[in-house]
C-alpha positions in Angstrom: -7.9 7.9 -148.4 -5.9 6.2 -150.7 -2.8 6.4 -153.2 -4.0 6.3 -157.2 -1.2 6.5 -159.6 -2.1 9.3 -162.2 -0.4 9.8 -165.7 -1.1 13.7 -167.2 -0.5 15.0 -170.6 -0.1 18.5 -170.8 -0.1 19.7 -174.5 0.5 22.8 -176.3 3.4 25.3 -175.8 4.5 23.8 -172.6 8.0 23.1 -173.5 11.1 25.5 -173.1 8.8 27.7 -171.1 9.9 26.2 -167.6 7.3 24.1 -167.2 8.9 20.8 -165.5 10.9 23.2 -163.4 7.6 24.8 -162.1 5.7 21.9 -161.6 8.5 20.1 -159.3 8.4 23.4 -157.7 4.8 23.6 -157.4 4.7 20.1 -156.0 7.0 20.5 -152.8 4.3 21.5 -150.3 2.0 18.6 -151.5 2.0 14.8 -150.5 2.7 13.0 -153.9 5.5 11.5 -155.5 6.5 11.5 -159.4 8.1 12.7 -162.4 7.9 15.1 -165.2 9.2 14.7 -168.4 9.2 16.2 -172.0 7.8 13.9 -174.6 9.1 13.7 -178.5 5.9 14.9 -179.7 6.1 18.3 -178.2 3.9 17.5 -174.9 4.8 17.1 -171.0 4.1 13.8 -169.0 3.4 14.1 -165.5 3.5 11.0 -163.6 2.4 11.6 -160.2 1.4 8.6 -156.9 -0.6 10.3 -153.9 -3.6 11.6 -153.0 -6.3 12.3 -155.6 -6.9 15.9 -154.1 -2.7 16.9 -153.9 -2.2 15.4 -157.2 -5.6 17.5 -158.5 -4.3 20.4 -156.6 -1.2 20.2 -158.8 -2.7 20.5 -161.9 -4.6 23.1 -161.5 -1.8 25.3 -160.3 -0.4 24.5 -163.8 -2.8 25.3 -165.5 -3.7 28.1 -163.4 0.5 29.2 -163.9 0.5 28.3 -168.0 -3.2 29.2 -168.7 -1.9 31.0 -171.9 0.4 27.8 -172.8 -1.4 24.9 -172.0 -3.8 23.8 -174.5 -4.9 20.1 -173.4 -4.8 17.9 -170.3 -5.6 14.3 -170.5 -5.8 12.2 -167.5 -5.4 8.4 -166.9 -5.5 6.5 -163.8 -3.7 3.3 -162.8 -2.8 1.3 -159.8 0.5 2.6 -157.6 3.7 1.3 -158.8 5.9 2.4 -155.6 7.5 5.9 -156.6 9.1 7.7 -153.6 10.6 10.9 -153.0 9.8 14.6 -154.1 8.6 15.2 -158.1 11.7 14.9 -160.3 12.4 15.9 -163.9 13.8 13.2 -165.9 15.9 14.1 -169.0 
């Protein structure tokens, strides 16, 4: 198993609905670090570094929890940059 960096963009009605807080809470039992923030275009960006299966689990959990709000999810991968600590909100 290797560590990866993934940037996930969630589009839809994902701002002002507790999305970032929920992402941080759902990520707590999983094994990765990252950030989550609102973008100016109305999307939310999750940057995560960890094992693929843990990041996949969070994305599945968020899709399920916000099924009526998420319209599209775009994911890209990159080499890890060394994020440490829990997933946190960037304001």
